[in-house]
C-alpha positions in Angstrom: 3.7 24.8 -28.5 -0.1 25.5 -28.2 -2.2 22.9 -27.7 -5.8 22.5 -27.6 -8.0 19.7 -26.3 -11.1 19.8 -27.5 -14.6 18.7 -27.9 -14.5 17.3 -24.1 -16.4 17.9 -20.8 -14.4 19.8 -17.8 -14.5 19.0 -14.5 -12.2 21.8 -12.7 -11.8 20.3 -9.4 -12.8 23.0 -7.3 -15.6 22.6 -4.9 -18.5 23.5 -6.7 -17.9 22.1 -9.8 -20.2 22.1 -12.3 -19.3 19.9 -15.7 -18.5 22.4 -18.6 -19.3 20.8 -21.7 -18.2 20.8 -25.3 -15.1 22.7 -23.9 -11.6 23.6 -25.0 -8.5 23.6 -23.1 -5.6 25.7 -24.3 -2.3 24.7 -22.9 1.4 26.4 -23.7 4.4 24.9 -22.2 3.2 23.5 -19.0 0.5 26.2 -18.2 -3.5 26.4 -19.0 -3.7 29.6 -21.1 -7.2 29.0 -21.4 -10.5 27.2 -20.5 -13.8 28.3 -23.0 -16.9 26.5 -22.8 -18.0 27.7 -26.7 -15.6 24.8 -28.2 -13.9 27.7 -30.0 -10.6 26.7 -30.8 -7.8 28.9 -31.8 -6.1 28.8 -35.0 -2.4 29.2 -33.6 -2.4 25.8 -32.1 -1.9 22.0 -32.1 -5.3 20.1 -31.8 -6.4 16.9 -29.6 -9.9 16.1 -29.7 -10.7 14.1 -26.8 -14.0 13.0 -28.5 -16.4 13.5 -25.7 -14.3 12.4 -23.0 -13.8 13.7 -19.4 -11.0 16.4 -18.4 -10.0 16.7 -14.7 -7.3 17.7 -12.6 -4.7 14.9 -11.8 -5.0 12.9 -8.6 -2.8 14.0 -5.8 -1.7 11.2 -3.3 -1.3 12.2 -0.3 0.1 9.2 1.7 3.2 7.6 -0.4 5.7 4.5 0.1 7.5 4.1 -2.4 9.8 1.1 -2.1 6.9 -1.1 -2.2 4.5 -2.7 -4.6 1.5 -3.8 -2.6 1.0 -7.0 -2.9 -0.3 -9.1 -0.7 2.8 -10.7 0.4 4.4 -8.1 2.6 7.6 -7.0 1.4 11.5 -8.0 4.0 11.1 -5.4 6.6 13.7 -6.4 8.7 16.0 -3.5 10.0 19.4 -5.9 9.5 18.3 -6.2 6.3 17.3 -3.2 5.0 20.9 -1.2 6.7 22.8 -4.1 5.2 21.0 -3.0 1.8 21.5 0.5 1.8 25.2 0.4 2.5 25.7 -1.2 -0.8 26.0 1.3 -3.9 25.0 -1.3 -6.1 21.7 -2.3 -4.1 21.0 1.3 -3.6 20.9 1.9 -7.1 18.6 -1.1 -8.0 16.4 -0.3 -5.0 16.4 3.3 -6.4 15.3 2.1 -10.0 12.1 0.0 -8.3 11.2 3.4 -6.4 11.3 5.5 -9.8 9.0 2.8 -11.7 6.4 2.9 -8.7 6.4 6.9 -9.2 6.2 6.2 -12.2 3.0 4.1 -12.3 1.5 6.1 -10.0 1.6 9.1 -12.7 0.3 6.5 -15.5 -2.7 5.8 -13.1 -3.8 9.6 -12.9 -1.8 10.8 -10.1 0.3 14.0 -10.9 1.5 14.7 -7.7 2.9 12.6 -4.8 4.0 12.9 -1.1 6.1 10.7 0.3 6.0 10.1 3.9 8.6 7.6 4.7 11.0 6.0 2.4 15.0 4.9 2.1 17.4 7.4 3.1 17.5 10.0 0.4 16.0 8.1 -2.5 12.9 9.9 -3.4 14.7 13.0 -3.0 16.8 12.0 -5.8 14.2 10.6 -8.2 12.1 13.9 -7.2 15.2 16.0 -8.3 15.8 14.1 -11.6 12.1 14.4 -12.4 12.4 18.2 -11.7 15.0 18.4 -13.7 13.5 17.0 -16.9 16.1 13.9 -16.6 13.4 11.5 -16.2 9.5 11.7 -16.0 7.3 11.1 -13.3 5.1 13.1 -10.8 5.4 16.1 -9.6 6.7 14.8 -5.9 7.0 16.2 -2.4 9.3 13.9 -0.5 10.6 13.1 3.5 12.7 11.0 2.7 13.1 8.7 5.8 11.2 9.3 8.7 11.5 9.7 12.4 11.0 6.9 15.0 11.4 5.6 17.7 13.1 1.6 18.8 10.0 -0.6 18.4 8.4 1.9 17.1 6.8 2.1 13.8 8.8 1.1 11.0 11.7 2.1 12.8 15.2 1.6 11.2 13.3 0.1 8.2 11.9 3.3 6.8 12.4 5.3 10.1 15.2 6.4 12.0 15.2 5.6 15.9 15.7 8.3 18.1 16.5 7.6 21.3 16.4 10.9 23.2 14.5 14.2 22.5 17.9 15.4 21.4 18.2 12.7 18.5 14.8 13.3 17.0 16.4 17.3 16.8 19.5 15.5 15.1 17.3 13.4 12.8 15.5 16.3 11.8 18.8 18.0 10.8 20.1 14.4 9.0 17.2 14.8 6.8 16.8 18.7 6.2 20.6 17.8 4.2 19.0 16.1 1.5 16.4 19.4 1.5 13.2 17.0 1.8 9.4 18.8 1.6 8.5 17.4 4.7 9.7 15.6 8.0 7.5 12.2 9.0 7.2 11.3 12.3 6.1 8.1 13.3 4.2 8.6 16.8 2.1 5.5 17.4 2.3 1.9 16.8 0.5 0.1 13.8 -1.7 -2.5 12.7 1.3 -5.0 11.9 3.1 -3.9 14.9 0.6 -4.3 17.6 1.4 -6.4 20.3 -2.3 -6.4 22.1 -5.9 -6.7 21.0 -7.8 -4.1 20.4 -4.2 -1.3 20.9 -3.4 -1.2 17.3 -2.4 2.8 18.0 -0.1 2.4 20.7 2.1 5.9 21.8 5.4 5.5 20.7 7.0 8.6 20.9 7.1 10.9 23.5 5.5 14.0 23.9 9.0 15.7 24.4 10.3 14.1 21.4 7.5 15.2 19.3 8.0 18.6 20.3 11.6 19.3 20.0 11.3 17.3 16.2 8.0 19.7 15.6 10.5 23.0 16.7 13.2 22.3 15.0 11.9 21.7 11.6 9.3 24.5 11.9 12.7 26.4 12.9 13.9 25.1 9.2 11.1 25.9 7.5 9.6 22.1 7.3 6.0 20.9 7.9 5.3 18.0 9.9 3.4 14.9 9.2 2.4 12.4 11.6 1.6 8.6 11.4 -1.5 8.4 14.1 -3.6 5.5 14.6 -5.0 6.8 18.5 -6.9 9.7 20.1 -4.1 10.0 22.6 -1.9 10.1 20.0 -3.8 12.8 17.8 -3.1 14.8 21.2 0.5 14.1 21.6 1.0 14.9 18.1 -1.2 18.1 18.0 0.0 19.7 20.7 3.6 18.9 20.0 3.3 21.0 16.8 2.6 18.7 14.1 0.7 20.1 10.8 -0.7 16.4 9.6 -2.0 13.6 11.1 -1.9 11.0 9.0 -4.6 8.2 9.2 -6.4 9.3 12.2 -8.6 7.9 15.3 -11.8 9.1 16.9 -11.6 13.0 17.3 -12.6 14.2 21.1 -13.9 17.7 21.8 -10.2 18.4 22.9 -8.7 17.1 19.5 -11.1 18.5 17.7 -10.2 22.4 19.4 -6.5 21.3 19.1 -7.0 20.9 15.1 -8.2 24.4 15.1 -6.1 25.9 17.3 -2.9 24.3 15.3 -4.5 25.0 11.9 -3.4 21.2 11.3 -5.0 19.4 8.3 -6.3 15.2 8.7 -5.2 13.2 5.7 -7.8 10.4 5.3 -6.2 6.9 4.4 -8.8 4.4 4.2 -7.1 1.5 1.5 -4.7 -0.1 4.1 -7.6 -1.6 6.1 -9.8 -2.1 3.5 -8.2 -6.0 3.3 -8.3 -6.7 6.8 -11.5 -6.2 7.5 -13.2 -6.6 4.2 -11.3 -9.4 2.2 -12.0 -13.2 3.2 -8.9 -14.2 5.7 -8.7 -17.7 3.5 -7.7 -14.9 1.0 -5.6 -12.4 3.0 -3.8 -14.9 5.2 -4.3 -12.0 7.8 -4.7 -13.3 11.5 -8.0 -12.9 13.6 -5.2 -10.9 15.4 -4.5 -8.0 13.0 -8.0 -8.2 11.7 -9.5 -7.2 14.8 -7.0 -4.1 14.8 -7.6 -3.4 11.5 -11.3 -2.8 11.7 -10.0 -0.4 15.0 -8.0 1.5 12.8 -10.4 1.3 9.9 -13.3 2.4 12.1 -10.7 5.0 13.8 -10.4 7.0 10.8 -13.6 6.9 9.2 -15.3 8.8 12.5 -12.1 11.1 12.1 -12.6 11.9 8.8 -16.5 12.3 9.3 -16.1 14.2 12.1 -13.3 16.9 11.1 -15.4 17.4 8.1 -18.6 18.4 10.2 -15.9 20.7 12.2 -14.7 22.2 9.3 -11.5 20.8 9.8 -9.5 20.1 6.1 -9.5 16.4 5.3 -7.1 15.1 2.5 -6.9 11.8 1.0 -3.7 9.7 0.3 -4.0 6.1 -0.1 -0.4 4.8 1.8 0.2 3.1 -1.1 2.9 0.2 -0.6 1.2 -1.6 2.0 -0.5 -5.2 1.1 -3.5 -5.3 -1.3 -2.2 -1.3 -1.9 -0.7 -0.6 -5.2 0.6 2.3 -6.5 -2.1 2.4 -9.2 -4.9 2.5 -6.8 -5.3 6.1 -5.4 -8.9 6.0 -7.8 -10.0 3.3 -4.6 -9.5 5.8 -2.0 -11.6 8.3 -3.2 -14.3 6.2 -4.0 -13.8 4.5 -0.1 -14.2 8.7 0.7 -17.3 8.4 -1.0 -18.6 4.6 0.2 -17.6 5.1 4.0 -17.4 8.3 5.0 -20.0 9.9 2.4 -18.5 12.4 0.7 -20.2 12.8 -2.6 -18.4 12.1 -5.7 -17.7 15.7 -6.8 -16.7 16.6 -3.0 -14.3 13.5 -3.4 -12.9 14.6 -6.1 -12.1 18.0 -5.4 -10.7 16.5 -2.5 -8.1 14.2 -4.1 -7.2 17.5 -6.5 -8.0 21.2 -5.1 -8.1 20.4 -1.4 -5.1 18.2 -1.5 -2.9 21.2 -3.4 -4.1 23.2 -0.7 -2.9 20.8 2.4 0.2 20.8 0.4 0.5 24.3 -0.2 0.4 24.2 -3.8 -3.2 25.3 -4.6 -1.7 28.2 -7.0 0.1 25.9 -9.1 -1.8 22.8 -9.8 -5.0 20.8 -8.2 -7.5 22.6 -10.6 -8.3 23.0 -13.9 -7.4 27.0 -14.5 -6.0 29.9 -16.0 -2.4 30.0 -15.2 -2.3 26.8 -13.3 -0.1 23.8 -14.3 -1.5 21.5 -17.1 -1.6 18.6 -15.0 -5.0 16.4 -16.1 -6.4 12.7 -15.6 -9.1 12.4 -19.1 -11.4 9.7 -18.4 -13.5 7.8 -21.2 -16.7 8.1 -18.5 -17.7 10.6 -16.0 -16.4 10.0 -12.6 -19.3 12.1 -11.1 -21.7 9.4 -12.1 -19.1 6.5 -10.9 -15.8 7.2 -9.5 -14.3 3.7 -11.0 -14.0 5.8 -14.4 -10.7 6.9 -12.6 -9.0 3.4 -12.7 -7.8 3.4 -16.1 -7.0 6.8 -17.5 -7.6 7.5 -21.2 -4.5 10.1 -21.3 -2.5 11.8 -18.2 -0.6 15.3 -19.1 1.7 16.2 -16.6 3.2 19.2 -16.7 2.6 20.1 -20.2 3.5 16.5 -21.4 1.2 14.1 -23.0 1.1 10.8 -22.2 -1.4 8.7 -24.4 -2.7 5.4 -23.7 -0.8 5.4 -20.6 -0.6 1.3 -19.6 0.0 0.3 -15.9 0.6 -3.4 -15.4 -2.4 -4.4 -12.8 -2.3 -7.3 -10.0 -5.4 -9.3 -11.2 -5.9 -11.0 -7.8 -5.6 -8.0 -6.2 -8.1 -6.1 -8.3 -10.8 -9.2 -8.0 -11.1 -8.8 -4.0 -11.0 -4.8 -4.0 -13.6 -4.3 -6.7 -16.2 -6.3 -4.5 -15.5 -4.1 -1.9 -17.1 -1.6 -4.0 -19.8 -3.3 -5.1 -21.1 -4.2 -2.0 -20.1 -7.6 -2.1 -19.0 -8.5 1.2 -20.2 -9.3 5.1 -21.1 -6.1 6.8 -20.9 -8.0 10.0 
C-alpha cells in the first residue's frame, strides 16, 4: 500500500538541510518513493494529512543499555545477583520483557534505530531478531550483547565479561560472536561511578595487549569495536589497539587527534549521564561530592573531545547512554539539545548528527538517516519546528518505523526527572 504524508514541512536530515515546505512524502511498504515540494498528491495513495507539522528522519541513538530504566536510583549491579539471575530461565524471560519494553520506549519517543553497547547475555540480539522478523514492533537494533571488561573493570560481570588475559579477551570475542551481534564492545577505562580516586574517573583498566588482541579478533570476524573510554590515556590505548569508535571521550591531544584520523575512527558524544552529576542540586540527586567532582571531569572531557573532534574533521555521533541514572529511554532528544547547548553545534547540525551522521557511523546511511528516495521510511513527526526549539522533539505527534505508522505514541515519563532536566536546558543552574 502506498501512503502519502501531505501538508508537512520536511527536514531531510542532511548536513545542509533547509525546510521543504508544503511537501508530500510518498512511501510504499517500508521505502520512500518520492519527496515533492509542490504538495501534489498522487491519485493511488492513502493520505495522511499532517496539518502543517514537521517530518524528519527518526532519531538514531548510538549508545543504549537496555537492562536499566534511567531512574535516579541505581539498579542492582551486584555481579553475584546478576549471574544467578541469568541462570534462571524464568528470570531471563522477565529481563527480556523488560529490555524489550525499553527498546519499544525508544521507538515511541521518536528513536527509530538504536545501538546497544553492553547488555545481559544475548538478550539484545534475541530482541533484535524478533523485531526484524516482524514478531515484535520496535526500533532497528544494532547490538553488541555482553561487553568485555577486566576483573574490577567497568561493569565487569554485570554487563561485561571479565577477561583475565589477552587470550581470554579473544575467547570472549568469539563467545559473543556466536549470537551474531553487530559489533563488539570493550570497557577499557573505569567510569565515574566505579572510580576510586578523586579526579581520576577514567583510569585505564584494560591492558593494551588485551585491546589489541580483542580488536584483531573482532576485525577478523568482520565486527567493528566500540570502547568505553573516559581518559586521554584510555583514548590513546584504545585507538592504538584498533578500536573503531570511542564512546564518551576525554580531552584530545595531538597524538590522539592523529590516531583518530589514522584509524578513521569516530567519536560518540554522550553528555546526558554527566548532567545530573554536574548540574542537579546534590540535595535532590543524592550524589556525593566525590561523584560530582569526577562527573564534572568527565563532562568537561566529553564536551572538549566533541569540540576538538569537530574542529579537526573527526566524525562525531550522538548517544545518550540511556539506562544511566537520570537518563531514560525516552530522552534521546535531550542529548541532541545538549550537543547544541554545550558543544555549540547549530540546531540544524545537531539534528543532522542525530540522524544522517549517526547512520553513517553505523554504516547504514544507504538504508536510513535521511528523507531521501529509496531509503527506509523511518520518520519522526513533530508538532513544532525543532530548528527553532529542539524540545519540539520531546513528544512526537507520529512515528513511522520501516513504513509502519504509530499515531500519537505515548510514553510514560518520570515527572521528577523531567522537571529537573528541563531546568538544565532552560539554563536554570549554578554555572559555577
